[in-house]
N, C-alpha and C positions, 0 to 999 in steps of 0.2 A: 627344927624337927622336919623331917622329910615326909611328904604326903604321897600316898600311892596313887597310881593312875585311876583306880576305882574310886577313890575318895574325891579326886578332882572332878570326875564325871558326875558323881552324885551331887556335888555342890552346884554345878552349872545347871543341872536339871531342876534343882530346888529353886535357884534364882529365877529361872524362866517361869516356874509355876507361880511365884509370888508377884509376877508382873514387872520384873526388872527390865532395864533397857536392853533392847535387842541389838545384837551386833550385826550390822548390815554393811554391804559394800557401798562405797561412795557413789552417789547418783551422777548422771551425766552433767547436770548443772554444776555439780561441785568440782568437776574436772577442770583443770587449768585450760584456758583458751589456747588453741593451736596457733602457731605462727602462720601468717599469710603466706601462701605459696608464691612462687615466682610468677606463675601464669596469672594468678589473681592480681598481683601488683601491676603486671603489664597491662591487663585489661583496664584497670582503673586509670592508668596513665596514658592510654592509647589516644593518638591524635590522627585525624583524617582530613582529607581535602576532597571536596566535591566539585567537579567541573562539568561543563557542557561542551561537547565537541561537535563541530559542524563540518560537513564535507560534501563535495559535489563531484560529478564526473559527467562528461559530455561525449557524444558520438554522432557521427553522421547518420541520418536515417537510412534504412535499407528497405523501407516499406511505405507505400502510400495507400491510404484508404479513401476511396472516392464514393461519395453518396450520389448516385445518379438515378434517374427515373424518367418516366414518360407520363404525359397527361393529354387527354383528348376529350372534346366536348361535341355532342351530336344531339339531334332531335329526339332520338329514342335511346333507351338504355342499351339495346342490342347493338345499335350502330356505334355508340360510345365505346362499348367493350371491344367490338371488332377493331375499331381504330386504335385503341390502346394496345390490344394484343399484337397488332401488326407492327406498331412502333417499338414495343418491347422486344419482339423477335428480332427486329433489325438492330436494336441496341446490343442485344446479347451476341449476335453474330459479329458485330463490329469489334467488341472487346475481345472476343475469342480470336479474331483475326490479328489482334495486336499482341497475341501471346499470353493472354490471361487464361489460366486453367479454370476448368469448371468448378473445382473445389474452392476457388477464390471468388466466386460470384454467389451472392446470397440474396434471395428475395426477402425484403423487409416488410412490405405491405402491399395489399391490393384493395382498392376501394372503388365504390360506385355510389354516387349520390345525385339527387335532382338539383337542378339549377333554377332559381326563381328570379323574376324581374319584379322589383317593388316600386317601379316608377309610377308616380301618381298616387301612391298610398295603397294600391291594391297589389297583392302578391299573385303573380301569374307564372305558371310553369313554362319554362322556355326550352328545356332539354335536360340532358344528363351529362355528368362529367365522370370519366373513369380514369384511374391513375394506378400506377405500379411503381414501386421504388426498390432499388437494389443497393447493396454494399459490394463494391468491387475492390479487391486487393491487388495492387500493382506491385509486384516484387522486384521490378526493375525501375527504380525511382526516376531514372533519366527518361523513361517512356511515359511518364504521367501526362505530360502535355499532349502526346500523340493519342493517348487513350481518351482524353477529354475531347480532342478534335474528332476522333472516330465516333464518339457518342453523338455529338451535335450533327455531324455529317449524316449519320445513319437515321436518326430520329427526327431531324429537322426541327420545326417549330414545336413539336411535341416533346422535345428533349428538355430535361430539367437537371441542373447540377445543384445538389444541396450543400455539399461541403467537400473539402479535400484536407485530409489530416495526414501528416507525416509521422512515422513512428519507427521503432526498431522491432524486428521480428522476435528477438530474444532479449528482453530487458534485464535478465538475471545478472549477466556479467557487468552491465553498467551500474546496477544497484550495488553489486559487490564492491566495485571500485569506490563508489560514494561512501560506503560503510568504512572501508579501509582509510579513506581520507578523514572521516569523522573521528575514528579511533585515534589516528595519529595526532589530530588537532587536540583531542582531549588530553592525551599524554603529555604533549608539549606544554599545555597550560598548567597541568599538575606539576610538572618539573619546575616550571618557573615559580609557581607559588611556594613550592618546597624550598627552592633556593632563596627566595625573598624572606622566608621564615627562618632561615638558618638550619634547615633540616634536610634530611635525605629522603628521596621518594621511595616508599616501600612497595609492598605488593598491591596488586589490584584486588579490592575487596568485592566490588559489585559493578556491573555494567548493564545498562538498559538502553534499548533503542526507543527514542521518543517518536520519531517519524522517519519514513523513507518513501519518497515519492518520485515519480517520473512525469514531470509536467509535459503536456502536449498542447499544440495549438488548438484554440477553441474554434470549433466548426461554426460556420455562419448560420444564423437563424433563418429558417424557412428556405424554400426552393427559389432558385434563380433561373429564369429562362436561359436555355443553352446558347442562344445566339450571341456571339461575341465573347463568350466565356473562355473558349479555348485559345483565343488570341492573347490572353494574359499569361506570360511565362510563369511556370511554377517555381517557387523558391523554397526548397526543403529546409534550409537553415540547419539547426542542430537540435538534438534531443538531450536534455540535461536531467540527470537524476540527483537528488539531494538526500542527505541522511543527517539525523541529529541524535546524539547519544549522551547519556549522563553516566559519568564514571566516578567511583569513590575509591581513593587510594589511601593507604596507610602512610603516615609520616614517621620515619625512624629518627 
């Protein structure tokens, strides 16, 4: 016996009213699990190699930084300052005569303090000491010795040489070469490890720089009287920059 559409609809309404089981769509939990994608499978099976690369580069210095100054002692503070000022003026005139530009001479400090004699346990004022120090950049390294000689000749016993440091005026290219060497070292190591593992070296995943430095000669501690200093030839040596990087590569 066939049922009309109206009869079927009425029967369904009656079933719902009596609390019959509802017909619902299957929930997400009931859906079958989707197969893993190719990208997910690759990530789960990914292998990497982490290496540290080191590199360095060197160059001849094209700049000398000289720490020079004057020091004078006298009975009165005014006499000490006058003597110091005269010696400083002579020093500045001498370095300028050697071709040092005004922009390359910088006053570091000026000082004046009393001098005491503590002989016999009693402190007694004996005079005053005045001093002035300068930083002098010599952009013609070959003339460093002549500048030192000029300082000592001009200021005499009042002259003081604190340090001589050789450097490069623009360290950026030197550091860049050191970084290139460090990068090449890291890749060479990664290629070797990949070969030893029977794999192919893949793409670079990450790269970080651990250190990049330009070592310089350490200046001497304290001032040294100028007499005899200029007789010692200057030895510029070389300036070396170093770089260290950490690289992570994928292994195919």
